[in-house]
BADO-766280 format. One record per residue (C-alpha): x, y, z; residue in three letters. Coordinates in steps of 0.2 Angstrom, whole numbers, always signed. Layout:
! BADO-766280
ATOM      c1      c2      c3   code
ATOM       X       Y       Z    Ala
...
This chain:
! BADO-766280
ATOM      c1      c2      c3   code
ATOM     -87     +16     +83    Val
ATOM     -78      +3     +94    Val
ATOM     -64      +2     +81    Leu
ATOM     -62     +21     +81    Val
ATOM     -62     +21    +100    Gly
ATOM     -48      +8    +101    Leu
ATOM     -38     +17     +88    Leu
ATOM     -40     +33     +97    Leu
ATOM     -34     +24    +113    Glu
ATOM     -19     +18    +104    Asp
ATOM     -15     +35     +97    Leu
ATOM     -17     +43    +115    Leu
ATOM      -5     +30    +122    Val
ATOM      +8     +33    +108    Glu
ATOM      +6     +52    +109    Ala
ATOM     +10     +51    +128    Ala
ATOM     +25     +41    +125    Glu
ATOM     +31     +51    +111    Arg
ATOM     +28     +67    +121    Ala
ATOM     +38     +61    +135    Ala
ATOM     +52     +56    +123    Gln
ATOM     +51     +73    +115    Leu
ATOM     +52     +82    +131    Thr
ATOM     +67     +73    +137    Ala
ATOM     +75     +76    +120    Arg
ATOM     +72     +95    +120    Met
ATOM     +79     +96    +138    Arg
ATOM     +95     +88    +132    Leu
ATOM     +96     +99    +117    Leu
ATOM     +93    +114    +128    His
ATOM    +107    +110    +139    His
ATOM    +118    +107    +124    Gln
ATOM    +114    +123    +117    Ser
ATOM    +119    +132    +133    Arg
ATOM    +137    +125    +130    Asp
ATOM    +145    +135    +116    Thr
ATOM    +158    +122    +114    Leu
ATOM    +144    +109    +110    His
ATOM    +129    +117    +102    Pro
ATOM    +114    +106     +97    Ala
ATOM    +116     +99     +80    Pro
ATOM    +104    +107     +67    Leu
ATOM     +98     +90     +61    Asp
ATOM     +94     +83     +78    Glu
ATOM     +84     +99     +82    Thr
ATOM     +74     +97     +67    Val
ATOM     +70     +78     +71    Glu
ATOM     +65     +83     +88    Ala
ATOM     +53     +97     +82    Leu
ATOM     +44     +86     +68    Val
ATOM     +27     +79     +73    Gly
ATOM     +21     +62     +78    Phe
ATOM     +20     +47     +66    Gly
ATOM     +18     +29     +67    Gly
ATOM      +4     +16     +65    Pro
ATOM      -9     +23     +77    Ala
ATOM      -8     +41     +70    Leu
ATOM      -8     +34     +52    Gly
ATOM     -23     +23     +55    Thr
ATOM     -33     +38     +63    Val
ATOM     -27     +49     +49    Gly
ATOM     -33     +37     +36    Ala
ATOM     -50     +36     +44    Leu
ATOM     -52     +55     +43    Val
ATOM     -46     +55     +25    Ala
ATOM     -58     +42     +20    Leu
ATOM     -73     +50     +28    Ala
ATOM     -69     +67     +21    Ala
ATOM     -66     +60      +4    Gly
ATOM     -83     +51      +4    Val
ATOM     -92     +66     +10    Leu
ATOM     -84     +77      -3    Leu
ATOM     -87     +65     -17    Gly
ATOM    -105     +63     -13    Leu
ATOM    -110     +81     -11    Ile
ATOM     -99     +89     -25    Trp
ATOM    -104     +84     -42    Ser
ATOM     -88     +89     -50    Asp
ATOM     -77     +79     -37    Ala
ATOM     -72     +67     -52    His
ATOM     -60     +81     -57    Leu
ATOM     -49     +77     -43    Leu
ATOM     -45     +61     -52    Glu
ATOM     -31     +71     -61    Ala
ATOM     -22     +73     -44    Gly
ATOM     -21     +54     -40    Ile
ATOM      -5     +50     -49    Glu
ATOM      +5     +66     -43    Pro
ATOM      +0     +64     -25    Val
ATOM      +4     +45     -26    Leu
ATOM     +21     +49     -34    Val
ATOM     +25     +60     -19    Leu
ATOM     +19     +47      -7    Leu
ATOM     +30     +34     -14    Leu
ATOM     +45     +46     -16    Phe
ATOM     +44     +49      +3    Val
ATOM     +42     +31      +7    Thr
ATOM     +57     +26      -4    Phe
ATOM     +68     +39      +5    Leu
ATOM     +66     +28     +21    Gly
ATOM     +72     +12     +12    Val
ATOM     +91      +9     +12    Pro
ATOM     +96      +5      -6    Phe
ATOM    +108      -8      +0    Ala
ATOM     +93     -17      +8    Ala
ATOM     +85     -18      -9    Ile
ATOM    +100     -28     -16    Gly
ATOM     +99     -40      -1    Arg
ATOM     +81     -42      -4    Ser
ATOM     +83     -47     -22    Leu
ATOM     +93     -62     -16    Arg
ATOM     +80     -67      -3    Asp
ATOM     +73     -82     -13    Ala
ATOM     +61     -88      +1    Arg
ATOM     +52     -71      +2    Phe
ATOM     +51     -70     -17    Leu
ATOM     +45     -87     -18    Gly
ATOM     +31     -84      -5    Ala
ATOM     +26     -68     -14    Val
ATOM     +24     -78     -30    Gly
ATOM     +15     -93     -22    Leu
ATOM      +2     -81     -14    Val
ATOM      -1     -69     -28    Asn
ATOM      +0     -81     -43    Phe
ATOM      -6     -98     -36    Val
ATOM     -17     -95     -21    Leu
ATOM     -25     -78     -26    Val
ATOM     -31     -84     -43    Pro
ATOM     -40     -99     -35    Leu
ATOM     -48     -88     -22    Ile
ATOM     -53     -75     -35    Ala
ATOM     -61     -89     -46    Leu
ATOM     -71     -95     -31    Gly
ATOM     -77     -78     -26    Leu
ATOM     -81     -73     -44    Ser
ATOM     -94     -87     -45    Arg
ATOM    -106     -75     -35    Phe
ATOM    -107     -63     -50    Val
ATOM    -104     -76     -64    Ala
ATOM    -121     -72     -71    Asp
ATOM    -116     -54     -74    Asp
ATOM    -102     -52     -87    Pro
ATOM     -97     -34     -82    Ala
ATOM     -96     -38     -64    Leu
ATOM     -87     -55     -67    Leu
ATOM     -74     -46     -78    Phe
ATOM     -71     -32     -66    Gly
ATOM     -69     -43     -51    Val
ATOM     -57     -55     -60    Leu
ATOM     -47     -41     -68    Leu
ATOM     -44     -32     -52    Val
ATOM     -42     -47     -40    Leu
ATOM     -29     -56     -52    Leu
ATOM     -17     -41     -52    Thr
ATOM      -6     -38     -36    Pro
ATOM      -2     -20     -31    Cys
ATOM     +15     -13     -33    Ile
ATOM     +14      +5     -26    Asp
ATOM      +5     +10     -10    Tyr
ATOM      +6      -8      -3    Val
ATOM     +24      -3      +1    Ile
ATOM     +18     +12     +11    Val
ATOM      +4      +2     +21    Phe
ATOM     +16     -12     +24    Ala
ATOM     +29      -1     +31    Gly
ATOM     +17      +8     +43    Leu
ATOM     +12      -9     +50    Ala
ATOM     +30     -14     +53    Gly
ATOM     +32     -24     +37    Gly
ATOM     +47     -26     +26    Ala
ATOM     +45     -12     +14    Ala
ATOM     +62     -15      +6    Asp
ATOM     +58     -32      +1    Arg
ATOM     +41     -27      -7    Leu
ATOM     +51     -14     -17    Leu
ATOM     +63     -26     -23    Ala
ATOM     +49     -38     -28    Ala
ATOM     +39     -24     -37    Ala
ATOM     +47     -27     -54    Pro
ATOM     +45     -46     -53    Leu
ATOM     +27     -44     -48    Leu
ATOM     +23     -32     -63    Met
ATOM     +31     -43     -76    Leu
ATOM     +23     -58     -69    Ala
ATOM      +5     -51     -69    Gln
ATOM      +8     -44     -87    Ile
ATOM     +12     -62     -93    Leu
ATOM      -1     -71     -82    Leu
ATOM     -16     -60     -82    Leu
ATOM     -21     -65    -100    Pro
ATOM     -19     -83     -96    Cys
ATOM     -30     -82     -81    Tyr
ATOM     -43     -72     -90    Leu
ATOM     -43     -85    -104    Leu
ATOM     -45     -99     -92    Leu
ATOM     -59     -91     -82    Phe
ATOM     -68     -81     -95    Ile
ATOM     -63     -86    -112    Gly
ATOM     -54     -77    -127    Pro
ATOM     -64     -61    -124    Ala
ATOM     -54     -58    -108    Gly
ATOM     -37     -59    -117    Val
ATOM     -42     -46    -130    Ala
ATOM     -45     -33    -117    Ala
ATOM     -27     -34    -109    Val
ATOM     -14     -21    -115    Glu
ATOM      +4     -19    -109    Val
ATOM      +4      +0    -110    Gly
ATOM      -5      +4     -94    Pro
ATOM      +6      -8     -84    Phe
ATOM     +22      -1     -92    Ala
ATOM     +17     +17     -89    Arg
ATOM     +12     +14     -71    Ala
ATOM     +29      +5     -67    Phe
ATOM     +39     +19     -74    Leu
ATOM     +29     +33     -66    Leu
ATOM     +25     +25     -49    Leu
ATOM     +41     +15     -46    Ile
ATOM     +55     +21     -57    Val
ATOM     +53     +40     -56    Val
ATOM     +51     +41     -37    Pro
ATOM     +64     +28     -34    Leu
ATOM     +77     +37     -44    Thr
ATOM     +73     +53     -36    Ala
ATOM     +74     +45     -18    Ala
ATOM     +91     +37     -23    Ala
ATOM     +98     +54     -29    Leu
ATOM     +92     +63     -13    Val
ATOM    +100     +49      -2    Gln
ATOM    +117     +51     -12    Ala
ATOM    +117     +70     -10    Leu
ATOM    +112     +68      +9    Ala
ATOM    +129     +59     +12    Lys
ATOM    +138     +74      +6    Arg
ATOM    +128     +89     +11    His
ATOM    +121     +93     +28    Arg
ATOM    +107    +104     +22    Ala
ATOM    +100     +89     +11    Val
ATOM    +102     +77     +25    Arg
ATOM     +91     +89     +36    Val
ATOM     +78     +90     +22    Ala
ATOM     +78     +71     +19    Glu
ATOM     +75     +68     +38    Arg
ATOM     +61     +81     +38    Ser
ATOM     +53     +74     +22    Met
ATOM     +52     +57     +29    Ser
ATOM     +40     +63     +42    Lys
ATOM     +28     +68     +28    Leu
ATOM     +23     +50     +25    Glu
ATOM      +7     +50     +35    Val
ATOM      +0     +67     +28    Pro
ATOM      +4     +62     +11    Leu
ATOM      -5     +45     +14    Met
ATOM     -20     +55     +20    Met
ATOM     -19     +66      +4    Ala
ATOM     -19     +51      -7    Thr
ATOM     -33     +42      +1    Leu
ATOM     -44     +58      +1    Phe
ATOM     -40     +61     -17    Thr
ATOM     -44     +43     -23    Val
ATOM     -60     +42     -13    Val
ATOM     -67     +59     -16    Ala
ATOM     -64     +57     -35    Ser
ATOM     -73     +40     -36    Gln
ATOM     -86     +41     -23    Ala
ATOM     -99     +49     -34    Gly
ATOM     -97     +35     -48    Ala
ATOM     -99     +22     -35    Val
ATOM    -114     +30     -27    Gly
ATOM    -123     +32     -44    Ala
ATOM    -122     +13     -47    Ala
ATOM    -124      +7     -29    Ala
ATOM    -139      -4     -31    Ser
ATOM    -129     -14     -44    Gln
ATOM    -113     -14     -34    Leu
ATOM    -119     -19     -17    Ile
ATOM    -116     -37     -21    Val
ATOM     -97     -34     -23    Leu
ATOM     -94     -28      -5    Ile
ATOM     -95     -45      +3    Pro
ATOM     -84     -52     -11    Ile
ATOM     -71     -39      -8    Tyr
ATOM     -72     -39     +11    Val
ATOM     -71     -58     +11    Gly
ATOM     -55     -57      -1    Phe
ATOM     -47     -46     +12    Leu
ATOM     -51     -57     +27    Gly
ATOM     -45     -73     +18    Ile
ATOM     -29     -65     +12    Met
ATOM     -25     -59     +29    Ala
ATOM     -25     -77     +35    Ile
ATOM     -17     -84     +20    Val
ATOM      -3     -72     +21    Gly
ATOM      +1     -76     +39    Ala
ATOM      +0     -94     +35    Trp
ATOM     +11     -93     +20    Ala
ATOM     +24     -83     +30    Gly
ATOM     +25     -97     +43    Arg
ATOM     +26    -110     +29    Leu
ATOM     +41    -102     +21    Phe
ATOM     +48     -98     +39    Arg
ATOM     +49     -79     +36    Leu
ATOM     +53     -67     +49    Asp
ATOM     +39     -55     +56    Val
ATOM     +42     -40     +44    Pro
ATOM     +43     -51     +29    Ala
ATOM     +27     -60     +35    Thr
ATOM     +18     -44     +37    Arg
ATOM     +23     -38     +20    Ala
ATOM     +17     -54     +12    Leu
ATOM      +0     -52     +20    Ala
ATOM      -1     -34     +13    Phe
ATOM      +5     -40      -4    Ser
ATOM      -8     -54      -5    Gly
ATOM     -22     -42      +0    Ala
ATOM     -19     -27     -10    Thr
ATOM     -23     -26     -29    Arg
ATOM     -17     -15     -43    Asn
ATOM     -34      -6     -46    Ser
ATOM     -26     +10     -51    Leu
ATOM     -16      +2     -65    Val
ATOM     -30      -9     -72    Val
ATOM     -43      +5     -72    Leu
ATOM     -37     +11     -89    Pro
ATOM     -40      -6     -96    Leu
ATOM     -58      -6     -88    Ala
ATOM     -61     +11     -96    Leu
ATOM     -56      +4    -113    Ala
ATOM     -69     -10    -113    Leu
ATOM     -84     -11    -125    Pro
ATOM    -101      -3    -120    Pro
ATOM    -107     -20    -115    Ala
ATOM     -95     -20    -101    Leu
ATOM     -98      -1     -96    Ala
ATOM    -100      -5     -78    Leu
ATOM     -83     -14     -76    Thr
ATOM     -73      +2     -72    Pro
ATOM     -85      +6     -57    Val
ATOM     -82     -12     -52    Val
ATOM     -64      -9     -51    Val
ATOM     -66      +8     -42    Val
ATOM     -77      -1     -29    Thr
ATOM     -63     -13     -25    Gln
ATOM     -52      +2     -23    Thr
ATOM     -63     +10     -10    Leu
ATOM     -66      -6      +0    Val
ATOM     -47     -10      +0    Glu
ATOM     -42      +7      +6    Leu
ATOM     -54      +5     +21    Leu
ATOM     -48     -12     +23    Gly
ATOM     -30      -6     +24    Met
ATOM     -35      +5     +38    Val
ATOM     -41     -10     +47    Val
ATOM     -25     -20     +42    Phe
ATOM     -14      -7     +50    Leu
ATOM     -20     -14     +67    Arg
ATOM     -25     -31     +62    Leu
ATOM      -9     -38     +54    Ile
ATOM      +3     -33     +69    Pro
ATOM      -9     -43     +80    Lys
ATOM     -11     -57     +68    Leu
ATOM      +8     -58     +66    Val
ATOM     +15     -52     +83    Pro
ATOM     +33     -46     +84    Ser
ATOM     +36     -59     +98    Gln
ATOM     +36     -73     +85    Arg
ATOM     +54     -78     +80    Ser
ATOM     +57     -90     +65    Pro
ATOM     +70    -104     +64    Ala
ATOM     +79     -95     +50    Arg
ATOM     +79     -76     +46    Pro
ATOM     +71     -72     +30    Ala
ATOM     +84     -59     +25    Ser
ATOM     +98     -73     +24    Ala
ATOM    +101     -77      +5    Pro
ATOM     +96     -95      +2    Ser
ATOM    +112    -103      -5    Gly
ATOM    +108    -121      -3    Arg
């Protein structure tokens, strides 16, 4: 209740500031429109009329979507049918997110060796050690153990970009790192499972779901966004549409959260007595990774947006991608898919908290000795 109260207070402050800006802007546009020699540009009028955005509204909207999804998932027996809508709405969300990322910035981010090194250290050195330690609490149950390790050892490559951007993180750098993260987890996941579980863990890993997810959730929306950005430079109507679509990020995020939670809440509720032990593990992981991400950002002397992006990258996991792997496991591990889904639900709620926590943990006043965007040539 306290958290919601603080979020609503932030939203009201932001809404008041945005309303004042909108009023001033509309007055200016009104005066311009009275002058026939200098009419108000159509794209500026559209921008002024489009609704609010920003972290405060995004956080409150996410809370509403999560609550509605849980409610529907628990009272509607066929809510699992919504699972078919997860990928389409996620593709739309990523497309709108990529529209706001200048593609020149992606090229610069690929040369940012310090950020990529920090992402690699956090996700493939520190996270496996933390995941191994947390998994000891369920080491006596093979299905729980396999599910916890499977989901915690794979870094997210899709909606992490959205949440990091809403919290002032460097979305362009996360987008540039996505192919490297995907390739690295495909190669390293069997090695980690072999070390932590044994040969049975390696046999369960397939490349297919990872490749499909990368093509569908990264390549397709990224290509579409690049095409729209190119057309916007030549056609005014496309430019207006592009700027209007960029305001849909929060509604699409709410739709994604609602669809995921509503489709999975029933399965989690049915096995709640067995899954309750996982909640402190997943919550503990989020808390640890928030601190580790902030620490690693300082260690690598990253700027504030890069450090916030690093914290989100370390905390979010690739649950929507590894879920098909969990569903293909033998009957002895039939509970593993629900273990993965439980992490998704805890993580989504955690991301709502992260939208307010990470900016406070990594405040914008901090200034590093060297900017992270500068390529390391020495």
